[in-house]
Structures are given as C-alpha cells and as structure tokens.
DOMAR-817537 format. One record per residue: residue in three letters; x, y, z of N, C-alpha, C, O in turn. Coordinates in nm, 3 decimals, m for minus. Example, Ala and Ser with C-alpha at 12.3 -4.5 7.8 and 13.67 -1.06 7.14 Angstrom:
BEGIN
    r       nu       nv       nw      cau      cav      caw       cu       cv       cw       ou       ov       ow
  ALA    1.319   m0.569    0.780    1.230   m0.450    0.780    1.320   m0.330    0.780    1.424   m0.332    0.846
  SER    1.285   m0.225    0.708    1.367   m0.106    0.714    1.290    0.003    0.787    1.341    0.114    0.804
END
This chain:
BEGIN
    r       nu       nv       nw      cau      cav      caw       cu       cv       cw       ou       ov       ow
  MET    2.689    1.850    0.547    2.538    1.765    0.597    2.524    1.707    0.512    2.515    1.760    0.401
  HIS    2.519    1.586    0.526    2.442    1.477    0.425    2.304    1.505    0.389    2.215    1.501    0.474
  GLN    2.281    1.535    0.259    2.180    1.515    0.240    2.111    1.388    0.150    2.168    1.357    0.046
  THR    1.996    1.321    0.187    1.903    1.193    0.154    1.885    1.198    0.013    1.850    1.308   m0.031
  ASN    1.901    1.098   m0.075    1.816    1.045   m0.212    1.660    1.010   m0.148    1.621    0.925   m0.068
  PRO    1.588    1.122   m0.226    1.411    1.100   m0.227    1.377    0.967   m0.272    1.262    0.933   m0.243
  ARG    1.455    0.872   m0.342    1.393    0.806   m0.417    1.480    0.668   m0.249    1.402    0.580   m0.211
  GLU    1.588    0.672   m0.198    1.596    0.578   m0.046    1.501    0.621    0.056    1.454    0.536    0.133
  SER    1.462    0.771    0.067    1.364    0.798    0.157    1.285    0.748    0.159    1.242    0.699    0.263
  ALA    1.218    0.730    0.024    1.074    0.626    0.004    1.119    0.535    0.064    1.107    0.524    0.186
  ALA    1.199    0.426   m0.035    1.234    0.301    0.002    1.241    0.284    0.157    1.194    0.185    0.213
  ALA    1.297    0.378    0.219    1.312    0.350    0.350    1.123    0.344    0.449    1.088    0.268    0.539
  PHE    1.061    0.434    0.397    0.934    0.414    0.457    0.901    0.316    0.453    0.895    0.248    0.556
  VAL    0.864    0.267    0.330    0.833    0.115    0.256    0.870    0.035    0.324    0.794   m0.056    0.357
  ALA    1.006    0.041    0.371    1.082   m0.069    0.466    1.014   m0.084    0.612    1.002   m0.190    0.674
  ALA    0.966    0.060    0.660    0.920    0.092    0.761    0.837    0.037    0.804    0.832   m0.013    0.917
  GLN    0.703    0.036    0.663    0.527   m0.019    0.679    0.591   m0.154    0.586    0.652   m0.153    0.479
  PRO    0.546   m0.280    0.685    0.575   m0.384    0.619    0.438   m0.399    0.488    0.322   m0.375    0.521
  GLY    0.457   m0.423    0.406    0.396   m0.424    0.293    0.292   m0.347    0.180    0.202   m0.359    0.097
  GLU    0.401   m0.240    0.268    0.300   m0.128    0.195    0.445   m0.088    0.057    0.567   m0.104    0.051
  THR    0.296   m0.011   m0.065    0.353   m0.005   m0.205    0.311    0.137   m0.193    0.221    0.190   m0.128
  LEU    0.434    0.200   m0.304    0.441    0.352   m0.349    0.345    0.307   m0.532    0.378    0.222   m0.615
  LEU    0.197    0.429   m0.537    0.234    0.431   m0.689    0.255    0.571   m0.732    0.225    0.679   m0.682
  ARG    0.310    0.538   m0.830    0.275    0.685   m0.916    0.153    0.740   m0.983    0.051    0.682   m0.946
  LEU    0.142    0.801   m1.039   m0.052    0.850   m1.052   m0.086    0.808   m1.169   m0.196    0.846   m1.208
  PRO    0.002    0.709   m1.270   m0.079    0.668   m1.309   m0.105    0.495   m1.296   m0.203    0.437   m1.345
  GLN    0.000    0.434   m1.225   m0.098    0.342   m1.150   m0.202    0.361   m1.041   m0.263    0.270   m0.985
  VAL   m0.214    0.481   m1.018   m0.330    0.545   m0.920   m0.436    0.599   m1.004   m0.532    0.630   m0.933
  LEU   m0.453    0.620   m1.108   m0.536    0.652   m1.225   m0.596    0.503   m1.294   m0.709    0.490   m1.342
  ALA   m0.472    0.376   m1.286   m0.553    0.241   m1.357   m0.593    0.233   m1.195   m0.667    0.332   m1.190
  VAL   m0.591    0.184   m1.074   m0.650    0.109   m1.019   m0.775    0.203   m0.996   m0.869    0.128   m1.020
  THR   m0.832    0.335   m0.962   m0.908    0.389   m0.960   m1.019    0.385   m1.075   m1.140    0.364   m1.068
  GLY   m0.921    0.418   m1.205   m1.017    0.406   m1.341   m1.091    0.587   m1.289   m1.212    0.592   m1.314
  ARG   m1.050    0.685   m1.244   m1.068    0.766   m1.260   m0.946    0.873   m1.405   m0.893    0.819   m1.503
  GLY   m0.936    0.999   m1.375   m0.870    1.043   m1.477   m0.823    1.187   m1.377   m0.872    1.255   m1.287
  ARG   m0.654    1.182   m1.485   m0.621    1.316   m1.357   m0.626    1.372   m1.299   m0.573    1.382   m1.188
  THR   m0.747    1.482   m1.400   m0.777    1.576   m1.384   m0.832    1.620   m1.257   m0.789    1.703   m1.176
  SER   m1.005    1.499   m1.257   m1.064    1.509   m1.099   m0.959    1.457   m1.049   m0.913    1.547   m0.980
  THR   m0.894    1.371   m1.041   m0.779    1.297   m0.920   m0.689    1.441   m0.819   m0.678    1.484   m0.704
  LEU   m0.668    1.452   m0.885   m0.573    1.614   m0.878   m0.703    1.735   m0.770   m0.718    1.773   m0.654
  ASP   m0.760    1.750   m0.886   m0.837    1.877   m0.783   m0.930    1.777   m0.686   m0.991    1.824   m0.590
  ASP   m0.933    1.662   m0.712   m1.029    1.579   m0.554   m0.865    1.601   m0.420   m0.881    1.632   m0.302
  VAL   m0.735    1.576   m0.481   m0.624    1.612   m0.380   m0.632    1.758   m0.326   m0.640    1.788   m0.207
  LYS   m0.629    1.828   m0.414   m0.667    2.005   m0.332   m0.771    1.987   m0.252   m0.755    2.048   m0.147
  ALA   m0.901    1.911   m0.261   m0.986    1.977   m0.199   m0.987    1.874   m0.077   m1.084    1.873   m0.001
  GLY   m0.882    1.790   m0.058   m0.899    1.713    0.077   m0.950    1.598    0.019   m0.891    1.508    0.078
  THR   m1.054    1.528   m0.093   m1.112    1.481   m0.094   m1.074    1.320   m0.093   m1.147    1.231   m0.050
  PHE   m0.937    1.303   m0.152   m0.867    1.246   m0.215   m0.695    1.244   m0.184   m0.618    1.340   m0.197
  PRO   m0.663    1.113   m0.144   m0.523    1.120   m0.034   m0.427    1.216   m0.091   m0.432    1.264   m0.204
  LYS   m0.346    1.236   m0.009   m0.245    1.331   m0.055   m0.151    1.261   m0.120   m0.210    1.160   m0.159
  PRO   m0.037    1.257   m0.155    0.064    1.233   m0.206    0.183    1.192   m0.146    0.146    1.228   m0.035
  ILE    0.301    1.145   m0.124    0.423    1.166   m0.036    0.510    1.229   m0.135    0.547    1.146   m0.218
  LYS    0.566    1.371   m0.161    0.700    1.392   m0.191    0.786    1.331   m0.184    0.813    1.283   m0.074
  CYS    0.876    1.303   m0.305    0.970    1.235   m0.314    1.097    1.306   m0.459    1.145    1.251   m0.559
  GLY    1.110    1.438   m0.406    1.225    1.478   m0.480    1.107    1.558   m0.567    1.056    1.654   m0.510
  SER    1.068    1.530   m0.680    0.978    1.599   m0.823    0.895    1.487   m0.805    0.781    1.534   m0.796
  ALA    0.889    1.338   m0.793    0.805    1.258   m0.782    0.728    1.279   m0.686    0.769    1.336   m0.585
  SER    0.526    1.213   m0.705    0.470    1.252   m0.616    0.444    1.105   m0.635    0.449    1.071   m0.753
  LEU    0.418    1.014   m0.552    0.328    0.904   m0.496    0.294    0.846   m0.387    0.355    0.829   m0.281
  TRP    0.140    0.803   m0.440    0.102    0.774   m0.333    0.065    0.612   m0.238    0.024    0.524   m0.313
  LEU    0.075    0.576   m0.111    0.055    0.514   m0.058   m0.092    0.374   m0.099   m0.210    0.363   m0.066
  HIS   m0.036    0.326   m0.150   m0.110    0.205   m0.202   m0.259    0.156   m0.086   m0.365    0.133   m0.144
  SER   m0.257    0.147    0.030   m0.386    0.129    0.125   m0.389    0.270    0.190   m0.416    0.298    0.307
  GLU   m0.354    0.349    0.089   m0.457    0.478    0.137   m0.626    0.495    0.013   m0.747    0.515    0.023
  VAL   m0.502    0.464   m0.113   m0.606    0.461   m0.218   m0.689    0.360   m0.224   m0.803    0.349   m0.271
  GLN   m0.625    0.295   m0.177   m0.738    0.137   m0.148   m0.855    0.103   m0.081   m0.941    0.016   m0.098
  ALA   m0.827    0.244    0.042   m0.941    0.278    0.183   m1.016    0.357    0.085   m1.131    0.338    0.048
  TRP   m0.928    0.455    0.044   m1.045    0.547   m0.091   m1.174    0.504   m0.143   m1.294    0.531   m0.131
  ILE   m1.075    0.403   m0.221   m1.172    0.325   m0.315   m1.275    0.201   m0.186   m1.368    0.154   m0.252
  GLU   m1.277    0.160   m0.080   m1.349    0.083   m0.009   m1.421    0.220    0.011   m1.540    0.216   m0.016
  ALA   m1.388    0.302    0.040   m1.540    0.409    0.123   m1.626    0.463    0.064   m1.725    0.517    0.113
  ARG   m1.584    0.451   m0.108   m1.665    0.521   m0.206   m1.784    0.370   m0.245   m1.904    0.380   m0.272
  VAL   m1.736    0.293   m0.240   m1.785    0.149   m0.262   m1.931    0.136   m0.162   m2.049    0.132   m0.198
  ARG   m1.865    0.128   m0.003   m1.939    0.164    0.101   m2.062    0.277    0.115   m2.173    0.256    0.164
  GLU   m2.018    0.385    0.066   m2.103    0.442    0.044   m2.237    0.452   m0.050   m2.346    0.494   m0.012
  SER   m2.196    0.391   m0.214   m2.266    0.345   m0.299   m2.332    0.242   m0.255   m2.443    0.237   m0.307
  ARG   m2.313    0.166   m0.188   m2.424    0.092   m0.143   m2.515    0.144   m0.016   m2.638    0.139   m0.012
  ALA   m2.431    0.192    0.083   m2.569    0.239    0.151   m2.666    0.356    0.076   m2.786    0.367    0.099
  ALA   m2.589    0.438   m0.016   m2.717    0.478   m0.092   m2.840    0.423   m0.113   m2.943    0.488   m0.098
  LYS   m2.839    0.264   m0.159   m2.935    0.219   m0.223   m3.065    0.184   m0.069   m3.176    0.137   m0.092
END
C-alpha cells in the first residue's frame, strides 16, 4: 500500500485551489491579532475555521481565515 506524504497532500490541495494559501498557527495569530488559547478555544467551539491536519501539522486556509476576519468587521460595523 502506498502511503502519501502529508506535505504532498497539502501541496496537492493547494494546487487544486488556485490562489489558495495554507497558514500555520503563528501566521494565523499574526493575521488575526489574536492569542493562541482564544483561537484554539474558538476552533473547538466551532466559531473559528477548523484547520486541515497534515500529519502532525495544523494548517488553516487563508481564505477561511480572511472570511472570518471580514465577518467580524461586518458584525462590528452593523452593531453601531
């Protein structure tokens, strides 16, 4: 049986999604300005995008993180 390399699988996924980028947790935290604990708690609660597991690595789709940010901006603007 042929085992696939998780990094190759992630690369194949990104190649199948033109323009898509995968982010590691430190990059997600930098983009969102959030802390590690609150971000991972929100993933568990289902209020933040779930990562893609590639072996032991957790990778987030940039487009999903960006959509989450945009939704927070819309909610903030609508609340005024």
